[in-house]
LODRENVEX-319180 format. One line per field, with one value per residue: chain; x, y, z of N, C-alpha, C, O in turn. Coordinates in steps of 0.1 Angstrom, whole numbers, padded with zeros to 4 digits, m for minus. Layout:
N
seti <- [A:...]
n.c1 <- [X:...]
n.c2 <- [Y:...]
n.c3 <- [Z:...]
ca.c1 <- [X:...]
ca.c2 <- [Y:...]
ca.c3 <- [Z:...]
c.c1 <- [X:...]
c.c2 <- [Y:...]
c.c3 <- [Z:...]
o.c1 <- [X:...]
o.c2 <- [Y:...]
o.c3 <- [Z:...]
***
This chain:
98
seti <- [A:A:A:A:A:A:A:A:A:A:A:A:A:A:A:A:A:A:A:A:A:A:A:A:A:A:A:A:A:A:A:A:A:A:A:A:A:A:A:A:A:A:A:A:A:A:A:A:A:A:A:A:A:A:A:A:A:A:A:A:A:A:A:A:A:A:A:A:A:A:A:A:A:A:A:A:A:A:A:A:A:A:A:A:A:A:A:A:A:A:A:A:A:A:A:A:A:A]
n.c1 <- [1174:1157:1150:1129:1143:1168:1159:1152:1178:1191:1176:1185:1211:1210:1204:1221:1252:1273:1259:1247:1268:1277:1256:1258:1286:1293:1315:1342:1371:1359:1339:1352:1365:1342:1331:1352:1352:1327:1331:1350:1335:1301:1291:1312:1311:1283:1285:1305:1289:1268:1281:1290:1265:1257:1275:1268:1243:1249:1264:1242:1227:1245:1253:1230:1205:1218:1237:1266:1295:1310:1341:1357:1368:1347:1342:1329:1326:1314:1295:1294:1315:1308:1324:1346:1359:1369:1356:1326:1292:1262:1238:1205:1183:1156:1143:1142:1170:1186]
n.c2 <- [0606:0578:0566:0549:0537:0532:0514:0492:0486:0478:0454:0440:0439:0421:0398:0393:0405:0413:0424:0445:0461:0463:0480:0503:0512:0505:0490:0486:0487:0483:0467:0442:0438:0433:0411:0392:0394:0383:0358:0348:0349:0351:0370:0391:0402:0412:0432:0450:0458:0470:0492:0505:0513:0530:0551:0559:0570:0589:0607:0614:0630:0650:0662:0662:0647:0628:0647:0641:0623:0589:0583:0562:0540:0543:0570:0602:0629:0663:0668:0691:0718:0747:0768:0769:0786:0777:0754:0747:0759:0739:0735:0741:0743:0754:0744:0747:0754:0729]
n.c3 <- [1165:1155:1124:1101:1081:1095:1113:1098:1086:1110:1115:1093:1099:1121:1111:1089:1092:1074:1052:1061:1066:1041:1030:1045:1041:1016:0990:1007:1029:1053:1050:1042:1066:1083:1071:1078:1106:1111:1100:1118:1142:1151:1167:1170:1144:1145:1164:1150:1128:1140:1152:1129:1119:1140:1139:1114:1119:1137:1120:1102:1121:1126:1100:1086:1065:1040:1036:1037:1033:1033:1045:1054:1080:1098:1099:1087:1065:1058:1029:1015:1021:1038:1044:1028:1001:0978:0972:0953:0961:0967:0942:0942:0924:0923:0946:0981:1001:1023]
ca.c1 <- [1161:1158:1142:1126:1155:1177:1154:1154:1192:1194:1172:1194:1224:1207:1202:1235:1260:1280:1250:1243:1281:1277:1247:1265:1299:1297:1326:1352:1378:1350:1330:1361:1366:1330:1331:1362:1347:1315:1335:1356:1325:1289:1288:1320:1304:1273:1291:1311:1279:1260:1290:1289:1252:1256:1284:1261:1232:1256:1266:1230:1223:1254:1253:1218:1203:1224:1248:1278:1302:1319:1356:1363:1371:1336:1342:1323:1328:1303:1294:1299:1320:1302:1333:1356:1354:1373:1346:1314:1280:1254:1228:1193:1174:1141:1139:1148:1181:1180]
ca.c2 <- [0602:0566:0565:0535:0529:0527:0501:0482:0484:0471:0442:0434:0436:0410:0385:0391:0415:0419:0429:0458:0468:0468:0491:0516:0516:0502:0480:0491:0478:0480:0454:0430:0437:0427:0397:0384:0392:0374:0344:0343:0347:0358:0383:0403:0408:0421:0445:0458:0463:0479:0502:0513:0519:0541:0561:0566:0577:0602:0616:0620:0640:0662:0669:0663:0634:0630:0658:0636:0612:0581:0584:0552:0538:0549:0585:0609:0643:0669:0667:0704:0727:0761:0778:0769:0794:0769:0743:0754:0756:0731:0742:0734:0743:0758:0738:0755:0747:0720]
ca.c3 <- [1162:1148:1111:1097:1075:1104:1119:1087:1087:1123:1113:1084:1107:1130:1102:1082:1095:1062:1043:1067:1065:1027:1027:1052:1038:1002:0990:1014:1038:1065:1046:1044:1081:1089:1067:1087:1119:1110:1099:1130:1153:1146:1177:1166:1132:1148:1172:1141:1120:1149:1153:1117:1119:1151:1133:1103:1125:1142:1108:1098:1129:1125:1088:1079:1057:1026:1036:1043:1026:1040:1041:1060:1094:1107:1098:1077:1063:1051:1015:1010:1030:1036:1046:1018:0988:0965:0968:0951:0968:0959:0934:0945:0913:0926:0959:0991:1007:1033]
c.c1 <- [1162:1147:1139:1136:1164:1173:1155:1170:1196:1188:1181:1207:1222:1209:1215:1242:1267:1272:1247:1256:1281:1267:1253:1276:1302:1308:1339:1360:1369:1343:1339:1363:1355:1329:1340:1357:1335:1320:1343:1345:1313:1287:1298:1315:1292:1277:1297:1299:1270:1269:1290:1275:1251:1265:1276:1249:1238:1258:1254:1225:1232:1253:1240:1217:1208:1234:1262:1282:1312:1331:1363:1367:1360:1335:1335:1326:1317:1306:1299:1304:1316:1313:1346:1352:1360:1363:1332:1301:1271:1242:1215:1181:1160:1138:1148:1160:1178:1188]
c.c2 <- [0590:0566:0551:0529:0526:0515:0491:0477:0477:0456:0434:0430:0424:0398:0383:0403:0421:0426:0444:0466:0472:0481:0504:0521:0514:0491:0487:0483:0475:0468:0442:0427:0428:0413:0388:0383:0382:0360:0340:0342:0356:0371:0394:0410:0416:0433:0454:0466:0473:0492:0512:0519:0531:0552:0567:0575:0591:0613:0622:0631:0652:0668:0668:0649:0635:0639:0654:0625:0604:0581:0572:0552:0544:0564:0590:0622:0649:0668:0681:0712:0740:0770:0779:0776:0786:0759:0751:0749:0748:0741:0733:0735:0745:0753:0747:0748:0740:0724]
c.c3 <- [1153:1137:1110:1089:1084:1111:1111:1087:1098:1121:1103:1090:1116:1123:1096:1084:1082:1052:1048:1066:1050:1026:1035:1045:1022:1001:0995:1023:1050:1062:1046:1059:1087:1085:1075:1100:1120:1109:1112:1142:1148:1155:1173:1154:1135:1155:1161:1132:1127:1151:1142:1116:1129:1145:1121:1109:1132:1130:1103:1108:1129:1112:1080:1069:1043:1025:1040:1032:1035:1037:1048:1075:1102:1105:1086:1077:1056:1035:1008:1020:1028:1037:1037:1004:0976:0961:0966:0959:0961:0954:0938:0934:0916:0940:0970:0997:1020:1046]
o.c1 <- [1168:1136:1144:1138:1170:1181:1158:1173:1205:1195:1184:1212:1232:1214:1220:1238:1268:1277:1244:1255:1285:1271:1251:1277:1311:1310:1346:1355:1371:1341:1335:1363:1357:1326:1336:1357:1334:1315:1341:1347:1315:1283:1294:1314:1290:1273:1294:1300:1265:1263:1290:1275:1246:1261:1277:1246:1232:1255:1254:1218:1228:1253:1239:1226:1204:1241:1269:1275:1320:1334:1375:1368:1363:1326:1334:1330:1310:1317:1306:1296:1320:1312:1355:1342:1355:1361:1328:1300:1270:1237:1215:1170:1151:1129:1159:1159:1169:1185]
o.c2 <- [0592:0566:0542:0517:0515:0506:0480:0465:0469:0447:0422:0419:0417:0388:0372:0413:0434:0434:0453:0479:0483:0490:0515:0533:0520:0484:0493:0472:0465:0460:0431:0416:0418:0404:0377:0372:0374:0351:0328:0333:0366:0382:0405:0423:0426:0444:0466:0478:0483:0503:0524:0531:0542:0563:0580:0585:0602:0625:0633:0641:0664:0681:0672:0642:0643:0641:0662:0620:0609:0580:0571:0563:0549:0570:0583:0627:0643:0667:0681:0714:0746:0780:0787:0772:0789:0755:0760:0737:0750:0751:0721:0729:0736:0759:0753:0736:0744:0718]
o.c3 <- [1142:1140:1117:1090:1081:1114:1115:1087:1097:1124:1105:1087:1118:1128:1096:1077:1080:1044:1041:1065:1047:1019:1030:1043:1016:1011:0987:1025:1057:1070:1051:1063:1094:1093:1079:1106:1129:1115:1115:1150:1142:1150:1173:1153:1128:1152:1162:1130:1121:1152:1143:1112:1126:1146:1119:1103:1133:1131:1099:1104:1131:1112:1068:1065:1034:1015:1046:1023:1042:1025:1047:1081:1113:1112:1075:1087:1048:1031:0997:1030:1018:1030:1038:0998:0965:0949:0973:0963:0949:0959:0938:0936:0912:0945:0968:0998:1028:1057]
***
């Protein structure tokens, strides 16, 4: 399901691909790769930015909105592992768990 924030992110990627990569990955190696691809050719920068957005959308479908963390190279991991007893479960403080 495409959200309005994803549509806005795609529009930013069309105008300036490194900005979209920065929004998705933060200051990471993928941002530097996208800057270099955009300098080498505008289309490779677009392809890389769209790929990063696609991977983010997949992570949102798999782990839920905000339930993941970017670990690099277009990969995400869940923010909280439910089967790991060493990792504490999140506290929702009165709200229902998502």
